[in-house]
N, C-alpha and C positions, 0 to 999 in steps of 0.2 A: 600485617599480612605478608608472607614471603613473596619475593619477587617472582613474577610469572604466574601467580595465582589469580583467579578471577576477582576483579575489583567490584565492590558493591556499587549500585547506582543511587544509593541514598543521597538525598539533597539535590539531585538533578531533576530537571523538569522537561517533559516531552509533550508536544501537541500530536495527537493522532486524529487525523481527519476521517470523517465517515466511520466513527467508532461506536455507534449505538447498537450495532449488530454485526454478525458475521466475523470476517477476518479482523476488521478494525477493532471490534469489541474484544476479541481474544488478545490482540496486540496490547491494547490499553491495560487489560487485566494482567497480562504477563509482566509488563513494565512496572505496573504498580506493585505487583507481588515481589519484584526485585528491589523495591525501595524508591522508585521514581514517583514524583508527583505528575499526574497526567491531566491534560485538558482533553475532554471528550467532546467531539463535535457531531452535530446532526443538523439537518435542515429544520427539524422540530426541536424546540426548546424542551418540550416535555420528554422526548426520547433521550436527548442528551443528558438531561438532569437525572432521569431514571437510571441510565447506565452509570453515571458518576456516583449516584447513591449506592448502587449495587457494589461498586468497587470499594467505597468507603465502609460498607457493611462487612466486607472481607478484611478490613484493617488497612486499606490503602488510602491514599490522598488523591482526590480527583475534583475537577471543576467541570461542570457541564455547560457548554456554550452553543447556542444556535448560530449557524453560519451557512449562508447560501454562497458557496465558494465561487460560483460563476459571476457574482456581483464584483465589479471592479475594485471596490474598496474593502471587501470582506476579509481578504487575507491580512491586510495591514491592521484592521480592527481586531482580528483574532489574535495577532501577535501582541498588539498593545494591551489587550485584555489579559493575556497571559503574563506579561511583564508587570502589569499593575497588581495582579493577584499574587504571583509567586516571586517576582523580583528578578527572574532570570529565565533563560531558555537554552536548553542543551541539545534538544533533538526535535526534529520534525519528521513525522511519518506521513507521507502523502499517500493515504489509502483510499480516500473517497473516489468513487468512480461508478460508471454504469456501463452495461453491455448492450449490444444490439445485434439482432439477426435480421438480415434483409438482403434481397437480391440486389447486386450492385447496379444493374442496369435501370432499376426503378427506385433506387435509394433517393429519398427527397433531400434537397439541400438543407432544409431545416433540421432533419434528423442527423445528417452528417455533422452539421455545425454544433448540435447539442452534445454529441459525444466528444468532439474535438475540444469544445469549451470545458467540459467537466473533466475529461480524462488526460488532457495535455496542457491546456492553457491555465487552468486553475492550479495544478501542481507547480507550474512555473511561477505564477504569481505568489503562491504560498512560499516557495523556495526563496524568491526575492525578498519577501517580507521577513522571513525567519533569518535569512543570511545576514541582514544588516546588523542586528545585535550580536549574532554569532561572530561575524568578522571583527566587530569592534572589540569583542572579548577575546578573540584569538582562539576560539574553540567551538566545536559543535558538529553535529552529524545530521545529515538529511538522508532519509531512506524513502525511495520511491517504490511503491508497490506496483509493479508492472504485471506481466502475464506471460504465459507460454506464447501467446500471440504476438509478443514483442520480439520473438525469435524465429517464428515461422509463419507461413501464410495459411489461413483457413478460409474456406469458401464462405461467402455471405457475411464476412466480418470486415468489410472495407474500412468503415469508420473506426471501429474498435482496434483493428490491427494497425491502422495508420497511427492512431493515437499512442498505442503501446510501443510501436517501433520508435515513434518520436520521443517518448519518455525515456527509452534506453539511450537515445542519442543525447538528450538533454542531460541525463545522468553523467555521461562521459564528459561533456563540455563543462558543466559546472564543477565536476571533480578536478579537472586539470586547471581550471581557472582559480579555484579557491584553495587548492591543496596547500600552497606555501603560506596561506593566511590562517591555517589551523582548522579549516572546515572540510570534513570528509563528506562525499556524496556517493551513495551506492543504491542499487536497486535489488529488489527481491522479485523473482518471477515465478509465481505459483502456476500450476496446471489446474487440476480439478479438485476443488475443495468443497467439502460437504457443508454448503450454506444454502439459505433460502434463495439467494441470487442464482446459484447454479440450478436449483430446482426449476426456477422460472425460465431460465435460458434453455433447459432441456426440452421444455414444452414447446417453446417457440422454434427451436432448432430441429425438432423431430427426432431426438435421440433419447435413449434412456440412461440412467445412471449406471445400470448394469453393463451396458455397452461400453461406457467410459472406463469402468473398472477393468473390464476384460481387455481393453486396448492398452491400459497402463501396465508397464512392465512389473511394477510392484503389486499389481492385481487389486488395487483398491483406490478410493479417493483419499485425499489428505484430510486431516482434521484441522480446523482453524488454528488450534494450539500448536501444531507442528510448524506452521508458517510463523506464528508469533515468537516461538523460541529462536528461530533464525534471525528475526528482526532484533530481538533482545541481544543476541550475540553481536550483531553489527553495530548496535548503539553503544555497546560496552567498550572498555579499554582493551579487551582481548582482541578486538578487531582494529587496533590502532594503526595498522599498516595496510588496511583494506580501504581503497577508494577507487572510484571509477569502474567498479566491477558489478556484474549482474549475477546474483546467486540464484540458480535454478532450484526450485522446490517443486519438482515436477514428476516425481515417481519414476524417472527414467525415460520420459517422453523424448527429449531431444537426443539422448544417447541412442535410443532405439532407431529413430530416424525413419521408420516405416509405418505401415498401417496394419500391423498384425492383428488379425481377427476382426477387422472392420471392413465393411463394404466401402469401395471407393466413393460411393455417392453419399455416404454418411457425413453430415456436416455438424461437427461438434464444436463447442466453444468453451474456452477455459474460464475459470473462476466462477 
């Protein structure tokens, strides 16, 4: 293949957390379609295995693994299972997460801690576990799936916004720490993606998907596959000089910087 052309991902292995549905499933399918072997995770073994089977039905290679990522030992067990099954690990996509809509003055500590544990602490522990074999091999990529709310503040998103801002900071820190040892760390920050998660958030937040589309400069929600293709680029050798960056997949939200067409009282939430 001529120098400068896209390199195939065949023979490489990726873990995609929270990949039995939504953005994570699209990422796993995209990577598998480009030749990677993928480890699909879910809290449910049945859901993880069903998603992996669907990828294999399309000609890909996948392993479904149940993982409760907030358990202290789960990330290390997940990485060990991957190495045992595939013999290597080239990429980790930290996609698993949850959203929350709540008034900050009444937000329960338990609800705050639940979001911080899943959306920030679990990605850190997964990155730690994945980095050990990556650093030993002198190669690897970690992609943290962040959010628009890692770049701006939205009302009633105290825990979620804090977690995603923290994830952006974590991305930068790990990137500079591990760059000279061959491991790149980047983040992808989607805005509004057409998933079941967003549909549930819209009900809790009192906004409609039509309002979101109207507020978005591109005039529509993203499809999960549009996020997946950005992740696939960042995992590939075409992004070999990209680390410590946050790639916005937001339809122009941050560039716009305003609230065009939206009531100031509207509280909408990304992903």
